[in-house]
C-alpha positions as a Python dict, from the first residue, in 0.01 Angstrom:
ca = {
    (1, 'X'): (0, 0, 0),
    (2, 'X'): (99, -201, 308),
    (3, 'X'): (330, 74, 431),
    (4, 'X'): (74, 345, 354),
    (5, 'X'): (-183, 138, 545),
    (6, 'X'): (41, 168, 849),
    (7, 'X'): (25, 545, 813),
    (8, 'X'): (-354, 556, 774),
    (9, 'X'): (-535, 834, 957),
    (10, 'X'): (-889, 713, 880),
    (11, 'X'): (-1087, 400, 809),
    (12, 'X'): (-1138, 507, 448),
    (13, 'X'): (-765, 535, 380),
    (14, 'X'): (-706, 197, 545),
    (15, 'X'): (-984, 30, 344),
    (16, 'X'): (-857, 183, 19),
    (17, 'X'): (-502, 65, 80),
    (18, 'X'): (-621, -286, 168),
    (19, 'X'): (-819, -288, -157),
    (20, 'X'): (-505, -196, -351),
    (21, 'X'): (-311, -465, -164),
    (22, 'X'): (-576, -719, -261),
    (23, 'X'): (-551, -614, -625),
    (24, 'X'): (-174, -654, -603),
    (25, 'X'): (-205, -1005, -463),
    (26, 'X'): (-465, -1102, -723),
    (27, 'X'): (-254, -975, -1013),
    (28, 'X'): (67, -1134, -886),
    (29, 'X'): (-59, -1493, -850),
    (30, 'X'): (-120, -1578, -1222),
    (31, 'X'): (218, -1453, -1351),
    (32, 'X'): (396, -1609, -1052),
    (33, 'X'): (277, -1961, -1129),
    (34, 'X'): (298, -1927, -1507),
    (35, 'X'): (657, -1797, -1482),
    (36, 'X'): (748, -2073, -1236),
    (37, 'X'): (606, -2342, -1465),
    (38, 'X'): (788, -2195, -1764),
    (39, 'X'): (1130, -2163, -1601),
    (40, 'X'): (1126, -2490, -1404),
    (41, 'X'): (1288, -2807, -1548),
    (42, 'X'): (1025, -3035, -1704),
    (43, 'X'): (1131, -3340, -1501),
    (44, 'X'): (1056, -3169, -1166),
    (45, 'X'): (815, -2893, -1265),
    (46, 'X'): (544, -3010, -1027),
    (47, 'X'): (787, -3011, -735),
    (48, 'X'): (909, -2659, -815),
    (49, 'X'): (555, -2519, -846),
    (50, 'X'): (461, -2692, -520),
    (51, 'X'): (767, -2543, -349),
    (52, 'X'): (670, -2195, -464),
    (53, 'X'): (309, -2255, -354),
    (54, 'X'): (424, -2369, -10),
    (55, 'X'): (551, -2021, 68),
    (56, 'X'): (188, -1914, 107),
    (57, 'X'): (202, -2133, 417),
    (58, 'X'): (538, -1983, 518),
    (59, 'X'): (395, -1633, 486),
    (60, 'X'): (90, -1725, 694),
    (61, 'X'): (312, -1867, 968),
    (62, 'X'): (526, -1551, 955),
    (63, 'X'): (218, -1331, 1003),
    (64, 'X'): (91, -1539, 1296),
    (65, 'X'): (431, -1519, 1468),
    (66, 'X'): (460, -1144, 1405),
    (67, 'X'): (108, -1096, 1538),
    (68, 'X'): (193, -1292, 1852),
    (69, 'X'): (513, -1093, 1909),
    (70, 'X'): (336, -760, 1854),
    (71, 'X'): (15, -822, 2046),
    (72, 'X'): (20, -1150, 2235),
    (73, 'X'): (359, -1179, 2402),
    (74, 'X'): (269, -984, 2713),
    (75, 'X'): (279, -646, 2540),
    (76, 'X'): (75, -428, 2308),
    (77, 'X'): (289, -288, 2028),
    (78, 'X'): (150, -55, 1764),
    (79, 'X'): (-69, -203, 1493),
    (80, 'X'): (119, 29, 1257),
    (81, 'X'): (441, -160, 1332),
    (82, 'X'): (259, -486, 1263),
    (83, 'X'): (148, -367, 918),
    (84, 'X'): (497, -244, 832),
    (85, 'X'): (651, -578, 932),
    (86, 'X'): (393, -760, 720),
    (87, 'X'): (477, -537, 422),
    (88, 'X'): (852, -602, 439),
    (89, 'X'): (845, -952, 278),
    (90, 'X'): (652, -822, -24),
    (91, 'X'): (901, -540, -73),
    (92, 'X'): (1195, -778, -34),
    (93, 'X'): (1036, -1025, -275),
    (94, 'X'): (982, -755, -538),
    (95, 'X'): (1348, -648, -517),
    (96, 'X'): (1478, -1006, -537),
    (97, 'X'): (1244, -1087, -825),
    (98, 'X'): (1363, -783, -1019),
    (99, 'X'): (1730, -862, -962),
    (100, 'X'): (1747, -1242, -981),
    (101, 'X'): (1456, -1386, -1180),
    (102, 'X'): (1477, -1367, -1562),
    (103, 'X'): (1194, -1253, -1784),
    (104, 'X'): (975, -1513, -1950),
    (105, 'X'): (1142, -1629, -2274),
    (106, 'X'): (797, -1683, -2426),
    (107, 'X'): (705, -1322, -2349),
    (108, 'X'): (1032, -1197, -2500),
    (109, 'X'): (970, -1398, -2816),
    (110, 'X'): (616, -1261, -2847),
    (111, 'X'): (766, -913, -2825),
    (112, 'X'): (1020, -992, -3097),
    (113, 'X'): (1310, -965, -2850),
    (114, 'X'): (1483, -1278, -2978),
    (115, 'X'): (1834, -1193, -2856),
    (116, 'X'): (1714, -1140, -2499),
    (117, 'X'): (1515, -1463, -2518),
    (118, 'X'): (1823, -1652, -2637),
    (119, 'X'): (2031, -1516, -2349),
    (120, 'X'): (1768, -1619, -2094),
    (121, 'X'): (1725, -1968, -2243),
    (122, 'X'): (2100, -2030, -2257),
    (123, 'X'): (2147, -1914, -1897),
    (124, 'X'): (1868, -2146, -1784),
    (125, 'X'): (2021, -2433, -1978),
    (126, 'X'): (2352, -2383, -1797),
    (127, 'X'): (2177, -2377, -1459),
    (128, 'X'): (2004, -2706, -1544),
    (129, 'X'): (2325, -2870, -1659),
    (130, 'X'): (2260, -2870, -2034),
    (131, 'X'): (2608, -2776, -2152),
    (132, 'X'): (2552, -2789, -2528),
    (133, 'X'): (2847, -2710, -2750),
    (134, 'X'): (2656, -2452, -2955),
    (135, 'X'): (2421, -2222, -2759),
    (136, 'X'): (2081, -2134, -2900),
    (137, 'X'): (2091, -1824, -3116),
    (138, 'X'): (1840, -1545, -3171),
    (139, 'X'): (1807, -1645, -3538),
    (140, 'X'): (1713, -2003, -3443),
    (141, 'X'): (1449, -1880, -3201),
    (142, 'X'): (1306, -1642, -3459),
    (143, 'X'): (1298, -1914, -3724),
    (144, 'X'): (1108, -2158, -3504),
    (145, 'X'): (886, -1902, -3334),
    (146, 'X'): (511, -1958, -3365),
    (147, 'X'): (464, -1584, -3307),
    (148, 'X'): (679, -1484, -3602),
    (149, 'X'): (522, -1236, -3840),
    (150, 'X'): (630, -988, -4104),
    (151, 'X'): (676, -698, -3865),
    (152, 'X'): (1031, -591, -3795),
    (153, 'X'): (1142, -530, -3438),
    (154, 'X'): (1079, -155, -3442),
    (155, 'X'): (728, -207, -3573),
    (156, 'X'): (667, -468, -3304),
    (157, 'X'): (775, -225, -3034),
    (158, 'X'): (547, 40, -3178),
    (159, 'X'): (257, -201, -3207),
    (160, 'X'): (-32, -3, -3059),
    (161, 'X'): (-171, -77, -2716),
    (162, 'X'): (-514, -125, -2869),
    (163, 'X'): (-380, -397, -3100),
    (164, 'X'): (-204, -564, -2807),
    (165, 'X'): (-528, -559, -2612),
    (166, 'X'): (-711, -712, -2906),
    (167, 'X'): (-446, -984, -2931),
    (168, 'X'): (-497, -1059, -2563),
    (169, 'X'): (-874, -1070, -2610),
    (170, 'X'): (-835, -1314, -2899),
    (171, 'X'): (-623, -1539, -2676),
    (172, 'X'): (-897, -1538, -2412),
    (173, 'X'): (-1161, -1620, -2674),
    (174, 'X'): (-953, -1921, -2783),
    (175, 'X'): (-979, -2063, -2430),
    (176, 'X'): (-1358, -2079, -2470),
    (177, 'X'): (-1357, -2215, -2823),
    (178, 'X'): (-1360, -2572, -2950),
    (179, 'X'): (-1224, -2845, -2728),
    (180, 'X'): (-1057, -2598, -2491),
    (181, 'X'): (-1390, -2457, -2370),
    (182, 'X'): (-1484, -2760, -2161),
    (183, 'X'): (-1139, -2785, -2003),
    (184, 'X'): (-1126, -2411, -1927),
    (185, 'X'): (-1468, -2402, -1762),
    (186, 'X'): (-1402, -2718, -1560),
    (187, 'X'): (-1070, -2585, -1431),
    (188, 'X'): (-1237, -2256, -1339),
    (189, 'X'): (-1503, -2446, -1144),
    (190, 'X'): (-1231, -2643, -966),
    (191, 'X'): (-1044, -2324, -875),
    (192, 'X'): (-1368, -2162, -758),
    (193, 'X'): (-1435, -2459, -531),
    (194, 'X'): (-1081, -2447, -392),
    (195, 'X'): (-1103, -2073, -325),
    (196, 'X'): (-1453, -2100, -180),
    (197, 'X'): (-1341, -2364, 67),
    (198, 'X'): (-1010, -2201, 151),
    (199, 'X'): (-1127, -1842, 196),
    (200, 'X'): (-1449, -1960, 358),
    (201, 'X'): (-1247, -2139, 625),
    (202, 'X'): (-1009, -1846, 667),
    (203, 'X'): (-1302, -1609, 723),
    (204, 'X'): (-1469, -1818, 994),
    (205, 'X'): (-1186, -2029, 1131),
    (206, 'X'): (-1154, -1841, 1460),
    (207, 'X'): (-1527, -1874, 1527),
    (208, 'X'): (-1501, -2247, 1449),
    (209, 'X'): (-1194, -2288, 1673),
    (210, 'X'): (-1377, -2120, 1960),
    (211, 'X'): (-1646, -2387, 1938),
    (212, 'X'): (-1381, -2652, 2006),
    (213, 'X'): (-1236, -2438, 2288),
    (214, 'X'): (-928, -2311, 2102),
    (215, 'X'): (-945, -1942, 2188),
    (216, 'X'): (-587, -1822, 2143),
    (217, 'X'): (-607, -1623, 1818),
    (218, 'X'): (-234, -1638, 1752),
    (219, 'X'): (-202, -2010, 1814),
    (220, 'X'): (-510, -2071, 1597),
    (221, 'X'): (-359, -1874, 1308),
    (222, 'X'): (-30, -2062, 1347),
    (223, 'X'): (-209, -2398, 1361),
    (224, 'X'): (-424, -2320, 1058),
    (225, 'X'): (-117, -2217, 854),
    (226, 'X'): (90, -2516, 968),
    (227, 'X'): (-191, -2752, 865),
    (228, 'X'): (-85, -2689, 504),
    (229, 'X'): (249, -2862, 563),
    (230, 'X'): (139, -3229, 515),
    (231, 'X'): (-41, -3143, 193),
    (232, 'X'): (257, -2948, 59),
    (233, 'X'): (495, -3233, 140),
    (234, 'X'): (268, -3494, -18),
    (235, 'X'): (220, -3282, -329),
    (236, 'X'): (592, -3221, -367),
    (237, 'X'): (670, -3592, -332),
    (238, 'X'): (401, -3736, -558),
    (239, 'X'): (283, -3475, -809),
    (240, 'X'): (555, -3561, -1063),
    (241, 'X'): (509, -3935, -1002),
    (242, 'X'): (134, -3990, -1020),
    (243, 'X'): (37, -3687, -1228),
    (244, 'X'): (-137, -3355, -1170),
    (245, 'X'): (-494, -3468, -1229),
    (246, 'X'): (-480, -3770, -998),
    (247, 'X'): (-311, -3561, -730),
    (248, 'X'): (-579, -3292, -758),
    (249, 'X'): (-865, -3543, -744),
    (250, 'X'): (-714, -3720, -442),
    (251, 'X'): (-635, -3401, -250),
    (252, 'X'): (-975, -3238, -310),
    (253, 'X'): (-1158, -3560, -220),
    (254, 'X'): (-954, -3602, 99),
    (255, 'X'): (-1003, -3236, 193),
    (256, 'X'): (-1378, -3271, 151),
    (257, 'X'): (-1389, -3579, 374),
    (258, 'X'): (-1173, -3422, 646),
    (259, 'X'): (-1370, -3096, 654),
    (260, 'X'): (-1695, -3292, 676),
    (261, 'X'): (-1561, -3497, 967),
    (262, 'X'): (-1442, -3179, 1138),
    (263, 'X'): (-1788, -3024, 1095),
    (264, 'X'): (-1949, -3333, 1250),
    (265, 'X'): (-1702, -3325, 1540),
    (266, 'X'): (-1771, -2958, 1608),
    (267, 'X'): (-2147, -3015, 1603),
    (268, 'X'): (-2126, -3300, 1854),
    (269, 'X'): (-2204, -3204, 2217),
}
């Protein structure tokens, strides 16, 4: 959709392609972090997830630099070229993901693909330095699987889409049942607050910067993206030491204080 956006001949085509791009971003974030958490070693899982998250900052810096080179470096290049350059990392990431990142072993087990799951798990074990004398076998995975049922593999593959959708719906219902309901709702509220603050600032950051006499759009975008670096470094260093919850409470509290102080500073004559 990014490349098609660059070829847009009307506002409606552009808006439609940006909508599709937004859907693509929204649908890629949940599997990205769940796959990262599943494949990462348990002793440094927080660090690995933080490292992956930090590339949101890297991408934002890339866009600000590309924007400066296309529009702010003494020349006016085509906005179509800008959109194509911004689409290249997504295309490259999709190709690298397809070629280098294994499928989720949990997903493979749920699909009854025990041999593929065993191959992925054993490859990951080698990468992490677990050189066990006897690799995990498909039979062992099937025996210990919590998803095991009486369907054979062919029946699993032919399991109707409607039944798969119902299974997914049941999983969602479980999140709002019993003791999980409170945790699920609270985490959703936390994520809403994070997104509200983050996207709210992104939407109005240039107007806010202008009030403090920072009027270079490209420098402002670069500065706003680079401001994520201290938080990413602190999270990577401490998240596996002090725990996820404490890190989240500390970071959200600190962010709230800093934004409030910034608002007061902007309002001062």
